[in-house]
N, C-alpha and C positions, 0 to 999 in steps of 0.2 A: 504494500500500500504506500502511496505517496505521503509526504509529511502532512500531518493533520494541522488544524487551526492553531494548536498550541505551539508546535515547532515553527510554523510559518510566522507567528507573531514574534517569537524569539529571534528568528533569523532577520526579520525586518528591523528589530531594535538593534541588533548587532551591526547591521549595515549602516544604520544611522550613527552608531558610535564611531565606526570607522571614518565616516564622513566628517564628524565633529573633530576627531583626533588626528586627522591627516594620515589615515591608514596605519596608525599605531594599533597594536594588538589590543582587542577589548579584554578587560579584566572581569572575570566571572567568578562569583562565589556561589558554590553549590552546597546548600545547607542540607544535611542528611542525604548526601549524594550517593550513599551506598557503594555499589560495586562499579560505578562509573558508566551506567547506561546512558546518561546524558553528558557527563563530563568528557568522556573519550571522544565522542563525535564533535563536541564543541572545540576541544583542543585540536582535533584534526582539521577543523575549519579555520584555525589560526588564532583562537583565543588562548589567553593565559588563564588557567582555571585553578582555583583553590577549592578542595573538597573538604568539608568538615563533617565527619561521620564518627559515631561512637563505637561502631562494631569493628573490631580488628579483622575478623574474617572477611567482611565486605571490603575493607581497605586492601587486604592481600589480593583479592580478586581484581580490584581496581588497578593495583600495581601491575599484575600480569597482563590485563587488558591494555593498559597504557604502553607497556613494553612491546606487546605484539603489534600494536597500531603505530609504533614509532613516535609516540607523542609524550613519552615519560618526562622529557625535559620541559614540557609546558603544563604539567599537572603537579600541584603540591597537595599532598594528603595530610590532613591534621586529624588525629584521633581526639575528639572532644564532643560533648553534648552541645545542642543548639543553644542552651542557656549560658554557655561559656563563650559565645561568639566574640563579645567585647574583649576577651582576654587573649584570643588567638588570631584575630584579624584586625588590621588597622582601620581606624575611622576614615570614612570617605575613600576607601581603597578599591571599591568595586563599581564598575559601570552597570553590571547586571547581577542581581542576587536571585538565585533560583531556589525555591523551596516547594518541591512537589511531593505530596504525601507526607508532609511534616507537621503541619499545624493541628492535625487530628490526634497526634500522639504526644505532643509536648505537654509539660505540666501547666504552663501558662502561655497561651498563644499571644497575649498582649506583650509580654516581655520579649518573646521571640521576635515578633514583628518590630518592636522598638529597636532591638539589637540589629536586625537586618537594615533598618533605616539608617542607623548610625554607620553601618559599613558602606552605605551607598555614597557615591559622589553626587554632588548636585547635578540634577538632570538625569541621574541614573534611574533604573526601574527595577522593581521586583516582579518576578513571575511566580505565582502561587497556584498550585493545583490542590484541591481539597475534595473529600468525599461529600456528596450532596445528600442532605437529610431527606429532602422531598423524594428523590429517586429511590432511596432505600425503602421508604415507607410504601411507595407505589409498587415496587418489585415484590415486597413481602405480601402486600394485599392481593396482587394479581396471582401470586403463587398459592393463594389460599391460606397463608400463614397470618391470619387476622390478629391473633394474640400478639405476635411480634409487631405487626403494624400499629396496633393500639399502643404498645409500649414505646415505639419510636415517636408516635405523636405526642405521648404524654411526657416523655423525658425531656427536660430543658436542654440537654446536650445532644439530643437526637441519637442516643446509643442504646444498645441492648446490654443486659447484664452479662458479665463474663466474656465480653469480646475485647480484642486488643485496642480498638479505637476508643479514645476518651471522649470524642465529640464528632459531630458532623455539622456542616454549615448549610444554610440556604443563601440565596443571592443577596438578600438584605443583610444577613449577619456577616457575610464575608466583606461586603462593601463597607459596612460600618467599622469592622475591625481595621481595615486598611486606612480609611479616611480619618479615624480617630488617632492614628499614628502619624498624621500629617501628610499622608500620601494622596495623590490625585489619581483616582481610578480612571484609566483611559480605555481599557477593553475588559469585557466580561464575556467569557465564552462558556459553552457547555462542551465537555469532552465525553464522548459516548452517548450522544443524543439518540442515535439509532443503532449503533453497532451492538449494544448490549440487549437490544430488543429483537433484532433480526435472527431467526433460527439459523444455526450452523448449517443445516441441511440445504438451505437456499444457496449459500455460498459454495457448497460442494457440488451442487447440481449445475450451476451456471458459472463457467469460468470468468465471465465478464462482471459478475455481480459484485465481487470484492472491490473492483475499481469504481464501479458505479456508486457503491455505498460510501467509499472514501470521498468521492466528489460531493455527494449529497451531504455528508457530515460537515465538510468544510463550508458548504453553502449555508447550512442551518445553524452553525455553531453559535452565532451571536443573536439568533432569532428567538425572541420570547413568544410564546411560553415554552417552546421546545428546549431552549437553553436552560430553563429553570428546572427541568425534570431530567437533565442529563445525569449520568452516573457520577460524573465529577465536574466541578466548576473550576474554571481557569480565569484568573484575573491578572492583568498587567497594570501596575500602579507606579506613578512617577514621583520622585522627590524633587520638588521645585525650589526648595530653599534649604 
């Protein structure tokens, strides 16, 4: 599948950074970057990437991936929790801060976002992907798991007991979290608007269906109300001062 709306938004911002900085390599901070699924391609595209990740096994995999891709010299790996960002990265040192699948599991998302803002240079952006509470509720209800759907609707954090996520977000909650930190939200996308609803058998039977679905996803990613029921929400927000 071709890049989705999330990666296209990131690529557009990185192109803008290169124009602003005269083709100097964009500085990316990948918070909770894990094994480098995003960091390695970004380094391969010319970025200088710092990955902050608490899991040593994930960092070992990141190191192997970076070596295999020939980009180890452009990736710095730091073993630390997201709440220690201010201690391990410099203030104003990043043009782009990426936090995909992070805010659902940190102890205090407000503190994490504040640390991300501190790490941003003026005019830099954060790219955040979070689990969507509304989508989880709908998927449980459609599957007939009504007790879980009721629990998701009733829980202020949008979570079920004994699951690893500490919270889910809706579009309003994510927007408020970012704007309260002083950021200006420029893009709000849904990721998985349709791909998590289309049966796998459809893609198996029609070789062209995967490409058609990818194109439709990109077209609908920012369209409400479909955006608001996507499995994940993606926001791009800028530090303006």
